[in-house]
N, CA and C atoms as an extended XYZ file, in Angstrom:
327
Properties=species:S:1:pos:R:3:atomname:S:1:resname:S:1:resid:I:1 pbc="F F F"
N        12.611      -21.337      -14.598 N   MET     1
C        11.154      -20.772      -14.626 CA  MET     1
C        10.751      -22.090      -13.579 C   MET     1
N        11.518      -23.803      -13.757 N   ALA     2
C        10.408      -24.871      -13.346 CA  ALA     2
C        11.336      -25.273      -11.460 C   ALA     2
N        13.090      -24.508      -11.542 N   TRP     3
C        13.537      -23.884      -10.430 CA  TRP     3
C        13.201      -22.771       -9.367 C   TRP     3
N        12.436      -21.884      -10.207 N   CYS     4
C        11.699      -20.860       -9.238 CA  CYS     4
C        10.752      -21.136       -8.884 C   CYS     4
N        10.029      -21.946       -9.540 N   ILE     5
C         8.491      -22.243       -8.780 CA  ILE     5
C         9.252      -23.071       -8.092 C   ILE     5
N         9.838      -24.474       -7.983 N   ASP     6
C        10.195      -25.458       -6.993 CA  ASP     6
C        11.281      -25.065       -6.207 C   ASP     6
N        11.782      -23.802       -6.146 N   GLN     7
C        12.349      -23.364       -5.228 CA  GLN     7
C        11.413      -21.959       -3.886 C   GLN     7
N        10.499      -21.893       -4.461 N   GLY     8
C         9.330      -20.685       -4.023 CA  GLY     8
C         9.947      -19.159       -4.541 C   GLY     8
N        10.969      -19.154       -5.522 N   GLN     9
C        10.958      -18.035       -5.418 CA  GLN     9
C         9.828      -16.704       -6.134 C   GLN     9
N         8.777      -17.843       -7.436 N   LEU    10
C         8.082      -16.793       -7.908 CA  LEU    10
C         7.114      -16.790       -6.575 C   LEU    10
N         6.471      -17.510       -5.970 N   ARG    11
C         5.691      -17.516       -4.707 CA  ARG    11
C         6.021      -16.262       -4.154 C   ARG    11
N         7.182      -16.337       -3.334 N   ARG    12
C         7.976      -14.980       -2.893 CA  ARG    12
C         7.827      -13.353       -3.204 C   ARG    12
N         8.474      -13.718       -4.612 N   HIS    13
C         8.068      -12.300       -5.715 CA  HIS    13
C         6.486      -12.089       -5.866 C   HIS    13
N         5.932      -12.957       -6.215 N   ALA    14
C         4.385      -12.154       -5.849 CA  ALA    14
C         3.653      -11.900       -4.508 C   ALA    14
N         4.432      -12.597       -3.716 N   GLN    15
C         3.789      -12.083       -2.069 CA  GLN    15
C         4.779      -10.224       -2.144 C   GLN    15
N         5.813      -10.577       -2.406 N   ARG    16
C         6.275       -9.028       -2.306 CA  ARG    16
C         5.662       -8.389       -3.324 C   ARG    16
N         4.884       -8.500       -4.371 N   ILE    17
C         4.331       -7.625       -5.508 CA  ILE    17
C         3.222       -7.190       -4.821 C   ILE    17
N         2.700       -8.483       -4.349 N   ARG    18
C         1.035       -8.023       -3.416 CA  ARG    18
C         1.002       -6.941       -2.202 C   ARG    18
N         2.150       -7.010       -1.663 N   THR    19
C         2.128       -6.239       -0.714 CA  THR    19
C         2.648       -4.686       -0.957 C   THR    19
N         3.358       -4.894       -1.790 N   GLN    20
C         4.046       -3.499       -2.225 CA  GLN    20
C         2.365       -3.048       -3.001 C   GLN    20
N         1.184       -3.800       -3.363 N   LEU    21
C         0.345       -2.778       -4.337 CA  LEU    21
C        -0.813       -2.713       -3.634 C   LEU    21
N        -0.816       -3.325       -2.192 N   ASP    22
C        -1.556       -2.491       -1.051 CA  ASP    22
C        -1.382       -1.860       -0.478 C   ASP    22
N         0.022       -1.483       -0.173 N   LEU    23
C         0.526        0.031        0.358 CA  LEU    23
C         0.125        0.730       -0.595 C   LEU    23
N         0.423        0.447       -1.909 N   ALA    24
C        -0.186        1.695       -3.008 CA  ALA    24
C        -1.607        2.148       -2.743 C   ALA    24
N        -2.346        1.110       -2.434 N   ARG    25
C        -3.755        0.780       -2.733 CA  ARG    25
C        -3.900        2.097       -1.782 C   ARG    25
N        -3.623        1.822       -0.522 N   ALA    26
C        -3.964        2.368        0.586 CA  ALA    26
C        -3.639        3.778        0.859 C   ALA    26
N        -2.266        3.798        0.925 N   ARG    27
C        -1.946        5.220        0.256 CA  ARG    27
C        -3.366        6.379       -0.530 C   ARG    27
N        -3.318        5.516       -1.933 N   SER    28
C        -4.312        6.347       -2.943 CA  SER    28
C        -5.236        6.487       -2.764 C   SER    28
N        -5.842        5.159       -1.979 N   VAL    29
C        -7.284        5.337       -1.381 CA  VAL    29
C        -7.689        6.993       -0.254 C   VAL    29
N        -6.621        6.641        0.767 N   LYS    30
C        -6.613        7.866        1.466 CA  LYS    30
C        -6.502        9.584        1.149 C   LYS    30
N        -5.633        9.348       -0.022 N   LEU    31
C        -5.362       10.789       -0.452 CA  LEU    31
C        -6.447       11.445       -1.388 C   LEU    31
N        -7.199       10.301       -1.649 N   ALA    32
C        -8.281       10.429       -3.173 CA  ALA    32
C        -9.564       10.379       -1.955 C   ALA    32
N        -9.442        9.873       -0.877 N   LEU    33
C       -10.699       10.605       -0.327 CA  LEU    33
C       -10.383       12.014        0.275 C   LEU    33
N        -8.934       12.145        0.889 N   ALA    34
C        -8.994       13.616        1.732 CA  ALA    34
C        -9.121       14.704        0.161 C   ALA    34
N        -9.185       14.172       -0.992 N   ALA    35
C        -9.361       15.033       -2.293 CA  ALA    35
C       -10.679       15.230       -2.556 C   ALA    35
N       -11.431       14.756       -1.703 N   GLY    36
C       -12.805       14.892       -1.820 CA  GLY    36
C       -13.414       14.039       -2.865 C   GLY    36
N       -13.129       13.117       -3.573 N   CYS    37
C       -13.555       11.933       -4.585 CA  CYS    37
C       -13.786       10.721       -3.343 C   CYS    37
N       -14.993        9.801       -3.680 N   ARG    38
C       -15.534        8.971       -3.471 CA  ARG    38
C       -15.427        7.738       -4.146 C   ARG    38
N       -15.377        6.617       -3.804 N   PHE    39
C       -15.021        4.994       -4.616 CA  PHE    39
C       -16.384        5.081       -5.074 C   PHE    39
N       -16.665        4.505       -6.321 N   ALA    40
C       -18.283        3.768       -6.617 CA  ALA    40
C       -17.837        2.632       -6.913 C   ALA    40
N       -17.112        1.705       -6.511 N   THR    41
C       -16.722       -0.067       -6.093 CA  THR    41
C       -15.766        0.545       -5.067 C   THR    41
N       -15.230       -0.831       -4.163 N   PRO    42
C       -14.767       -0.779       -3.166 CA  PRO    42
C       -13.207       -0.789       -3.580 C   PRO    42
N       -12.416       -0.150       -3.449 N   PRO    43
C       -10.739       -0.319       -3.540 CA  PRO    43
C       -10.341       -1.775       -3.435 C   PRO    43
N       -10.039       -2.484       -5.189 N   ALA    44
C        -9.730       -3.841       -4.633 CA  ALA    44
C        -8.668       -3.732       -6.263 C   ALA    44
N        -7.832       -4.976       -5.710 N   GLY    45
C        -6.503       -4.851       -7.230 CA  GLY    45
C        -5.710       -3.845       -7.414 C   GLY    45
N        -5.008       -3.327       -8.800 N   LEU    46
C        -4.661       -2.751       -9.365 CA  LEU    46
C        -4.841       -1.006       -9.734 C   LEU    46
N        -6.842       -1.437      -10.104 N   PHE    47
C        -7.034       -0.114      -10.107 CA  PHE    47
C        -8.599        0.286       -9.587 C   PHE    47
N        -8.990        1.342       -9.575 N   GLY    48
C       -10.133        2.029       -8.418 CA  GLY    48
C       -11.401        2.724       -9.356 C   GLY    48
N       -12.450        2.847       -9.038 N   TRP    49
C       -12.997        3.656       -9.676 CA  TRP    49
C       -13.886        4.583       -8.407 C   TRP    49
N       -13.200        5.857       -9.535 N   VAL    50
C       -13.588        7.191       -8.060 CA  VAL    50
C       -14.559        8.125       -8.641 C   VAL    50
N       -15.608        8.585       -8.536 N   ASP    51
C       -16.531        9.883       -8.712 CA  ASP    51
C       -16.052       10.789       -8.175 C   ASP    51
N       -15.319       11.981       -9.739 N   THR    52
C       -14.775       13.264       -9.154 CA  THR    52
C       -15.618       14.305       -9.243 C   THR    52
N       -17.145       13.954       -9.313 N   GLY    53
C       -17.625       15.108       -9.434 CA  GLY    53
C       -17.914       15.868      -10.482 C   GLY    53
N       -16.860       15.926      -11.720 N   VAL    54
C       -16.879       16.672      -12.328 CA  VAL    54
C       -16.772       15.740      -13.765 C   VAL    54
N       -16.962       16.469      -15.045 N   ASP    55
C       -16.939       15.682      -16.114 CA  ASP    55
C       -15.429       15.177      -16.285 C   ASP    55
N       -15.309       14.197      -16.633 N   THR    56
C       -13.817       13.510      -16.589 CA  THR    56
C       -13.134       13.532      -17.576 C   THR    56
N       -14.158       13.983      -18.467 N   ASP    57
C       -12.719       14.076      -20.238 CA  ASP    57
C       -12.489       15.925      -19.747 C   ASP    57
N       -13.386       16.627      -19.670 N   ALA    58
C       -12.485       17.575      -19.802 CA  ALA    58
C       -11.042       17.604      -18.476 C   ALA    58
N       -11.649       17.402      -17.311 N   LEU    59
C       -10.514       16.936      -16.342 CA  LEU    59
C        -9.560       15.567      -16.743 C   LEU    59
N        -9.425       14.852      -17.487 N   SER    60
C        -8.628       14.429      -17.877 CA  SER    60
C        -7.397       15.189      -18.846 C   SER    60
N        -8.224       15.757      -19.335 N   GLN    61
C        -7.374       16.641      -20.709 CA  GLN    61
C        -6.610       17.967      -19.899 C   GLN    61
N        -6.827       18.312      -18.901 N   ARG    62
C        -6.388       19.482      -18.194 CA  ARG    62
C        -5.037       19.038      -17.259 C   ARG    62
N        -5.430       17.503      -16.724 N   MET    63
C        -4.752       16.686      -16.146 CA  MET    63
C        -3.409       16.149      -16.573 C   MET    63
N        -3.477       16.052      -18.191 N   LEU    64
C        -2.716       15.541      -19.293 CA  LEU    64
C        -1.989       17.036      -19.482 C   LEU    64
N        -2.391       18.166      -20.075 N   ASP    65
C        -1.829       19.877      -19.855 CA  ASP    65
C        -0.559       19.138      -19.064 C   ASP    65
N        -0.769       19.117      -17.456 N   VAL    66
C         0.144       19.366      -16.527 CA  VAL    66
C         0.648       17.942      -16.242 C   VAL    66
N         1.241       17.062      -17.026 N   GLY    67
C         2.110       15.982      -17.067 CA  GLY    67
C         1.127       14.351      -16.782 C   GLY    67
N        -0.231       14.695      -16.104 N   TYR    68
C        -1.008       13.307      -15.874 CA  TYR    68
C        -1.820       12.836      -16.671 C   TYR    68
N        -1.528       11.355      -16.881 N   LEU    69
C        -2.278       10.642      -17.903 CA  LEU    69
C        -3.177        9.938      -16.903 C   LEU    69
N        -4.915       10.368      -17.324 N   LEU    70
C        -5.961        9.726      -16.962 CA  LEU    70
C        -6.877        8.962      -17.515 C   LEU    70
N        -7.386        7.957      -16.833 N   ALA    71
C        -8.463        7.330      -17.800 CA  ALA    71
C       -10.175        8.070      -17.680 C   ALA    71
N       -10.778        8.592      -18.105 N   PRO    72
C       -11.915        9.028      -17.647 CA  PRO    72
C       -13.105        8.019      -18.007 C   PRO    72
N       -13.856        8.036      -17.591 N   GLY    73
C       -15.201        7.510      -17.448 CA  GLY    73
C       -15.777        6.820      -18.750 C   GLY    73
N       -15.596        7.699      -19.579 N   GLY    74
C       -16.209        7.354      -21.072 CA  GLY    74
C       -16.033        6.605      -21.920 C   GLY    74
N       -14.348        6.637      -21.734 N   LEU    75
C       -13.760        5.508      -22.451 CA  LEU    75
C       -13.987        4.106      -22.115 C   LEU    75
N       -14.803        4.245      -20.884 N   PHE    76
C       -15.390        2.539      -20.753 CA  PHE    76
C       -16.603        1.967      -21.271 C   PHE    76
N       -17.508        3.086      -22.002 N   HIS    77
C       -18.815        3.133      -22.073 CA  HIS    77
C       -18.978        2.627      -23.924 C   HIS    77
N       -19.415        1.900      -24.319 N   ALA    78
C       -19.961        1.365      -25.748 CA  ALA    78
C       -19.821        2.966      -26.610 C   ALA    78
N       -20.193        3.720      -26.422 N   ARG    79
C       -20.997        5.172      -26.832 CA  ARG    79
C       -20.304        6.248      -25.650 C   ARG    79
N       -19.202        6.864      -26.104 N   ARG    80
C       -18.500        7.494      -25.279 CA  ARG    80
C       -19.815        8.744      -24.295 C   ARG    80
N       -19.819        8.489      -23.385 N   GLN    81
C       -20.486        9.564      -23.124 CA  GLN    81
C       -20.440       10.371      -21.955 C   GLN    81
N       -20.427       11.478      -21.286 N   PRO    82
C       -19.781       11.797      -20.465 CA  PRO    82
C       -20.203       11.193      -18.983 C   PRO    82
N       -19.080       11.371      -18.246 N   SER    83
C       -18.761       11.147      -17.244 CA  SER    83
C       -18.342       11.527      -16.107 C   SER    83
N       -18.576       11.038      -14.527 N   THR    84
C       -17.918       11.929      -13.345 CA  THR    84
C       -16.764       10.986      -13.019 C   THR    84
N       -17.432        9.629      -13.267 N   LEU    85
C       -16.334        8.706      -12.662 CA  LEU    85
C       -14.713        8.712      -13.657 C   LEU    85
N       -13.983        8.350      -13.026 N   MET    86
C       -12.283        8.014      -13.667 CA  MET    86
C       -11.569        6.741      -12.751 C   MET    86
N       -11.499        6.190      -13.704 N   ARG    87
C       -10.476        4.822      -13.309 CA  ARG    87
C        -9.164        5.321      -12.809 C   ARG    87
N        -8.519        5.142      -11.858 N   ILE    88
C        -7.075        5.249      -11.229 CA  ILE    88
C        -6.558        3.920      -11.196 C   ILE    88
N        -5.563        4.424      -11.725 N   ASN    89
C        -4.219        3.258      -11.076 CA  ASN    89
C        -4.072        3.325       -9.681 C   ASN    89
N        -3.965        2.561       -9.094 N   PHE    90
C        -3.122        3.118       -7.507 CA  PHE    90
C        -1.471        2.840       -7.398 C   PHE    90
N        -1.006        2.157       -7.998 N   CYS    91
C         0.685        2.364       -8.244 CA  CYS    91
C         0.932        4.144       -8.799 C   CYS    91
N         0.078        4.524       -9.981 N   THR    92
C         0.476        6.047       -9.562 CA  THR    92
C         0.012        6.787       -9.692 C   THR    92
N        -1.087        6.991       -8.556 N   THR    93
C        -1.924        8.110       -7.888 CA  THR    93
C        -1.399        7.870       -6.123 C   THR    93
N        -0.441        6.993       -6.004 N   GLN    94
C        -0.255        7.504       -4.400 CA  GLN    94
C         1.011        8.635       -4.153 C   GLN    94
N         0.707        9.458       -4.619 N   GLU    95
C         1.686       10.697       -4.468 CA  GLU    95
C         1.282       11.585       -3.842 C   GLU    95
N         0.930       12.514       -2.690 N   ALA    96
C         0.243       13.854       -2.653 CA  ALA    96
C         0.209       14.861       -3.826 C   ALA    96
N         1.286       14.868       -4.501 N   GLN    97
C         1.434       15.928       -5.494 CA  GLN    97
C         0.133       15.710       -6.392 C   GLN    97
N         0.014       14.121       -6.975 N   PHE    98
C        -0.896       13.902       -7.693 CA  PHE    98
C        -2.120       14.802       -7.332 C   PHE    98
N        -2.303       14.286       -6.368 N   TRP    99
C        -4.224       14.616       -5.696 CA  TRP    99
C        -3.612       16.500       -5.234 C   TRP    99
N        -2.924       16.858       -4.654 N   LYS   100
C        -2.764       18.725       -5.138 CA  LYS   100
C        -3.306       18.879       -5.848 C   LYS   100
N        -2.765       18.582       -7.110 N   THR   101
C        -2.929       18.990       -8.852 CA  THR   101
C        -4.291       18.485       -8.953 C   THR   101
N        -4.974       17.574       -8.678 N   PHE   102
C        -5.941       17.018       -8.788 CA  PHE   102
C        -6.934       17.700       -8.249 C   PHE   102
N        -7.226       18.492       -7.342 N   ALA   103
C        -8.448       19.070       -6.309 CA  ALA   103
C        -7.416       20.413       -7.102 C   ALA   103
N        -6.757       20.555       -7.093 N   ARG   104
C        -6.453       22.374       -8.059 CA  ARG   104
C        -7.186       22.612       -9.149 C   ARG   104
N        -6.811       21.538      -10.321 N   ILE   105
C        -7.749       21.837      -11.054 CA  ILE   105
C        -9.162       21.213      -11.140 C   ILE   105
N        -9.907       20.300       -9.920 N   ARG   106
C       -11.027       19.731      -10.511 CA  ARG   106
C       -11.737       20.908      -10.037 C   ARG   106
N       -11.255       21.839       -9.429 N   GLY   107
C       -11.482       23.491       -8.811 CA  GLY   107
C       -11.767       23.912       -9.933 C   GLY   107
N       -11.278       24.208      -10.934 N   GLY   108
C       -11.240       24.930      -12.602 CA  GLY   108
C       -12.019       24.305      -13.417 C   GLY   108
N       -12.639       23.131      -13.472 N   VAL   109
C       -12.988       22.272      -14.459 CA  VAL   109
C       -14.779       22.987      -14.428 C   VAL   109
């Protein structure tokens, strides 16, 4: 590890990961906005908060039925209360197919 740090490999690796995350975030944000979501907080880091406009408990269950695991906003409250907010992982939501499925299912919730 000391050699990696001394040679700058750790720094270069961290920069590559940051660059990949920035690209993933940009793709996810663009697709989320196109799917009719708005961000509750400015997109940053690995996760973002989107307002879906529907109950995310029901939405996340229907998305799970087709293979997508989501984090409904109610999970992040001390007392699990309904929420239209959903936490997304920018790396796992950068594909257009996810957002097409999301839009279709959200329309039926």
